[in-house]
KOLDRENLUM-868858 format. One record per residue (C-alpha): residue number from 1; residue in one letter; x, y negated, z. Coordinates in nm, 3 decimals, always signed. Layout:
<pt seq="NUM" type="a" px="X" py="Y" pz="Z"/>
...
//
This chain:
<pt seq="1" type="m" px="+11.742" py="-5.983" pz="+7.995"/>
<pt seq="2" type="a" px="+11.537" py="-6.252" pz="+8.197"/>
<pt seq="3" type="p" px="+11.668" py="-6.426" pz="+8.455"/>
<pt seq="4" type="t" px="+11.593" py="-6.371" pz="+8.831"/>
<pt seq="5" type="n" px="+11.523" py="-6.612" pz="+9.083"/>
<pt seq="6" type="w" px="+11.731" py="-6.483" pz="+9.384"/>
<pt seq="7" type="t" px="+12.042" py="-6.638" pz="+9.534"/>
<pt seq="8" type="f" px="+12.324" py="-6.528" pz="+9.749"/>
<pt seq="9" type="l" px="+12.260" py="-6.762" pz="+10.047"/>
<pt seq="10" type="t" px="+11.904" py="-6.847" pz="+10.206"/>
<pt seq="11" type="n" px="+11.775" py="-7.179" pz="+10.243"/>
<pt seq="12" type="h" px="+11.911" py="-7.185" pz="+10.648"/>
<pt seq="13" type="a" px="+12.249" py="-7.107" pz="+10.491"/>
<pt seq="14" type="q" px="+12.213" py="-7.405" pz="+10.231"/>
<pt seq="15" type="v" px="+12.088" py="-7.643" pz="+10.481"/>
<pt seq="16" type="f" px="+12.374" py="-7.568" pz="+10.705"/>
<pt seq="17" type="l" px="+12.613" py="-7.626" pz="+10.447"/>
<pt seq="18" type="c" px="+12.479" py="-7.970" pz="+10.372"/>
<pt seq="19" type="i" px="+12.516" py="-8.062" pz="+10.727"/>
<pt seq="20" type="a" px="+12.848" py="-7.923" pz="+10.754"/>
<pt seq="21" type="e" px="+12.940" py="-8.122" pz="+10.458"/>
<pt seq="22" type="n" px="+12.768" py="-8.435" pz="+10.560"/>
<pt seq="23" type="t" px="+12.669" py="-8.475" pz="+10.923"/>
<pt seq="24" type="h" px="+12.486" py="-8.800" pz="+10.831"/>
<pt seq="25" type="l" px="+12.241" py="-8.668" pz="+10.577"/>
<pt seq="26" type="t" px="+11.869" py="-8.714" pz="+10.577"/>
<pt seq="27" type="a" px="+11.585" py="-8.467" pz="+10.568"/>
<pt seq="28" type="r" px="+11.518" py="-8.606" pz="+10.235"/>
<pt seq="29" type="e" px="+11.863" py="-8.589" pz="+10.091"/>
<pt seq="30" type="i" px="+11.907" py="-8.232" pz="+10.209"/>
<pt seq="31" type="a" px="+11.575" py="-8.127" pz="+10.057"/>
<pt seq="32" type="v" px="+11.711" py="-8.271" pz="+9.714"/>
<pt seq="33" type="q" px="+12.019" py="-8.063" pz="+9.743"/>
<pt seq="34" type="v" px="+11.868" py="-7.766" pz="+9.841"/>
<pt seq="35" type="g" px="+11.569" py="-7.794" pz="+9.623"/>
<pt seq="36" type="i" px="+11.295" py="-7.750" pz="+9.899"/>
<pt seq="37" type="t" px="+11.041" py="-7.987" pz="+10.056"/>
<pt seq="38" type="e" px="+11.167" py="-8.231" pz="+10.359"/>
<pt seq="39" type="r" px="+10.909" py="-8.031" pz="+10.597"/>
<pt seq="40" type="a" px="+11.095" py="-7.704" pz="+10.524"/>
<pt seq="41" type="v" px="+11.410" py="-7.900" pz="+10.596"/>
<pt seq="42" type="q" px="+11.263" py="-8.006" pz="+10.910"/>
<pt seq="43" type="r" px="+11.182" py="-7.647" pz="+11.004"/>
<pt seq="44" type="i" px="+11.518" py="-7.500" pz="+10.935"/>
<pt seq="45" type="v" px="+11.676" py="-7.764" pz="+11.122"/>
<pt seq="46" type="g" px="+11.445" py="-7.695" pz="+11.415"/>
<pt seq="47" type="d" px="+11.557" py="-7.340" pz="+11.393"/>
<pt seq="48" type="l" px="+11.920" py="-7.408" pz="+11.363"/>
<pt seq="49" type="e" px="+11.882" py="-7.649" pz="+11.643"/>
<pt seq="50" type="k" px="+11.674" py="-7.397" pz="+11.863"/>
<pt seq="51" type="e" px="+11.940" py="-7.153" pz="+11.827"/>
<pt seq="52" type="g" px="+12.237" py="-7.387" pz="+11.903"/>
<pt seq="53" type="y" px="+12.404" py="-7.383" pz="+11.547"/>
<pt seq="54" type="i" px="+12.357" py="-7.768" pz="+11.526"/>
<pt seq="55" type="q" px="+12.274" py="-8.067" pz="+11.780"/>
<pt seq="56" type="h" px="+12.161" py="-8.406" pz="+11.657"/>
<pt seq="57" type="v" px="+12.213" py="-8.731" pz="+11.826"/>
<pt seq="58" type="r" px="+11.983" py="-9.024" pz="+11.714"/>
<pt seq="59" type="e" px="+12.194" py="-9.313" pz="+11.577"/>
<pt seq="60" type="g" px="+11.931" py="-9.581" pz="+11.484"/>
<pt seq="61" type="r" px="+11.674" py="-9.482" pz="+11.259"/>
<pt seq="62" type="t" px="+11.914" py="-9.175" pz="+11.160"/>
<pt seq="63" type="n" px="+12.051" py="-8.871" pz="+11.307"/>
<pt seq="64" type="r" px="+12.387" py="-8.749" pz="+11.319"/>
<pt seq="65" type="y" px="+12.468" py="-8.363" pz="+11.343"/>
<pt seq="66" type="t" px="+12.714" py="-8.190" pz="+11.527"/>
<pt seq="67" type="i" px="+12.809" py="-7.800" pz="+11.469"/>
<pt seq="68" type="d" px="+12.885" py="-7.534" pz="+11.692"/>
<pt seq="69" type="l" px="+13.166" py="-7.376" pz="+11.495"/>
<pt seq="70" type="d" px="+13.191" py="-7.099" pz="+11.753"/>
<pt seq="71" type="k" px="+12.853" py="-6.973" pz="+11.727"/>
<pt seq="72" type="p" px="+12.867" py="-6.618" pz="+11.631"/>
<pt seq="73" type="l" px="+12.677" py="-6.527" pz="+11.303"/>
<pt seq="74" type="r" px="+12.339" py="-6.352" pz="+11.333"/>
<pt seq="75" type="h" px="+12.331" py="-6.064" pz="+11.078"/>
<pt seq="76" type="p" px="+12.460" py="-5.736" pz="+11.226"/>
<pt seq="77" type="a" px="+12.709" py="-5.706" pz="+10.938"/>
<pt seq="78" type="q" px="+12.888" py="-6.030" pz="+11.076"/>
<pt seq="79" type="r" px="+12.785" py="-6.001" pz="+11.440"/>
<pt seq="80" type="g" px="+13.075" py="-6.153" pz="+11.643"/>
<pt seq="81" type="q" px="+13.230" py="-6.360" pz="+11.343"/>
<pt seq="82" type="p" px="+13.185" py="-6.743" pz="+11.422"/>
<pt seq="83" type="v" px="+13.010" py="-6.991" pz="+11.203"/>
<pt seq="84" type="r" px="+13.362" py="-7.122" pz="+11.142"/>
<pt seq="85" type="d" px="+13.484" py="-6.842" pz="+10.935"/>
<pt seq="86" type="l" px="+13.185" py="-6.874" pz="+10.708"/>
<pt seq="87" type="l" px="+13.234" py="-7.242" pz="+10.644"/>
<pt seq="88" type="s" px="+13.608" py="-7.156" pz="+10.577"/>
<pt seq="89" type="h" px="+13.498" py="-6.916" pz="+10.302"/>
<pt seq="90" type="i" px="+13.250" py="-7.125" pz="+10.139"/>
<pt seq="91" type="m" px="+13.325" py="-7.486" pz="+10.160"/>
<pt seq="92" type="r" px="+13.579" py="-7.657" pz="+9.951"/>
<pt seq="93" type="d" px="+13.764" py="-7.832" pz="+10.196"/>
<pt seq="94" type="t" px="+13.744" py="-7.746" pz="+10.569"/>
<pt seq="95" type="t" px="+14.024" py="-7.995" pz="+10.670"/>
<pt seq="96" type="e" px="+13.750" py="-8.208" pz="+10.797"/>
<pt seq="97" type="l" px="+13.573" py="-7.950" pz="+11.037"/>
<pt seq="98" type="p" px="+13.561" py="-8.048" pz="+11.392"/>
//
């Protein structure tokens, strides 16, 4: 049987998880981890920021991200559940979540 190319989590979810695990990553570092281009990371970060899931603060030449853990998930099947619930199920160690 030939392998398929689909994954369970979207690139948006992957970028979001990278930021949740390390709020000081650069777009290049995220791109390497997720396996997408820096430009794609920038678009996704823009989407996440526009919808209020993350915010960034400039610190010198880098960004520091914060996450709104109480923001509800977007899919109708999870509507109303906060991002915090998703992260607590997926991340290895959630003790460091703000």
